[in-house]
Structure formats: structure tokens, C-alpha cells
N, C-alpha and C positions, 0 to 999 in steps of 0.2 A: 543530600543522600550520603548513604555511606553502603561499603556492602556491607550482607550479614556476618554479624560476630567482629565487627570492626567502628569504633570509633572514628576512623581515617574519612574526610568530606571529599568528597569524590566530583560532588555537582551539588547541581539545586533541583526546587520543580516551583515553579511561581501562580499560582492560582487569584486572576485578578475578576472581580465582578463587571462585567460589561455591560450591564442592563440589569440594572436593581428591579425594574416593573417585571418582568420578563424572565426572571430568573435565571441568568445569562451568564458564564463562567467561560473565559477563557482561561487556558495551562498554556504555559512552556518549564519550558526543560532546557538543562544543558549539559554535561557530564566530561569530563577532565577526558582527554585522547587517549591515557594510558588505559583506559577501564572501558573505554569502549567496547560495545558487542558481545560482555557481561551480563547481559538483563537486568543488568539496577534503573534502568533509564523505565523499562518495562514496568518492575514491580512499584517503582516509588510514583510513577502518571499511574497504574491502575490502583494503587490506594490515597491518590490526591482525588481520584476523579470519583470513590467510593464517598471521600470526607466529604466535598460538594454536595453529591446528591442526600446524602445520611446526613450529615451535619450543616450544612447550611442550605438545605430547598433547594438547591440549583431546581431548575426544567431540565436546562442543556450545557453541555459544556462544550470546548471547542478546541480547534487547535490550528494555528497561523503560521505557516512555516513556506521559507523561500522553496520551489520546485529540484531547485538541485540538494538538497539535504535530504537523502537518498534515508541515512539512519534513521532521522524522525519521522518518518512516512511508514516506514517499516513498522517502527515503535505500534506511530497511531491505529496503523492496523492491525497490528497484534493484541494491543488493548481492547478489541468491539469498534474501535470509530471508524466509520465512512469517509469518504472525499465525496464531498460536497461539493464542490465547487475548484474552478482554476483561473485566479485573475490573472488576462495576459499583461505580460509587462507592465505591472502592480508599482514597482521601486525596481530607483537605479541604486547599485550596489556595484562597485568597484570599477563606474566609467559606463556601466550595461545594464539595460532595462533587465530584469529578470520577472518571470512569473512565478505568481505566491498560492498555495494548495491551501485550502480549507476545508479540516476534517472535524466531524461532531460528532456525538453519540446526547441521547434522552435520557434521563431518568428511568422509563418503561425498561428501555433497551440492556438497560445493565444486571 
């Protein structure tokens, strides 16, 4: 992903087909900290979700994130995804048990 009017790469968006028969896609993103908070992730995620529904025929797009990743949770909410689940202590990171948040949006909600 790049800021508007720039060719500089400042992050990436990934779409992964997680369940072919159910037409489910997972989305993920990362933005360089120098470019965080500028709406780049929201704009790119919105475009990627539209692509997943329109071009890939996805029925559902979900995002899985660490509960401490407040910035990504805000992006999910800003682009219309809803919080579906909190998986308590689902993974270990840096020696601690951490919660995972699952956000999703359906094709007919866009």
C-alpha cells in the first residue's frame, strides 16, 4: 500500500482464502509506524474487501488480531466490520497469554 500520489510502499494488505467451499477470506494488513494514523490502512482494507466480494466472489471476509492491537481494531470498525468473537488466551506472545479478536463482514453488508 502507498499514500495517495506516492509510489512509496508503506505497508501491505493480504487476502487469504481460508475456506473455499464457504467462500471465506481472511484479511490482514501492516503499516509502517511512520505512516500510521493517516487512514492508509482503512482505505486499503476497504478496497481489498470490495475486491474480495466483487472479484473473488467471497461471501465473508474476516480479520483476526491481537486484542492489544487497538489500531487494527479501529480500522475494522471504521470499515464496517463487526466484532464477532474474543478468543480468550488463545495464543502466547512474548511469554504471555494473549486474547484474539475476530472481526467480520458479509458481502450483503457492503
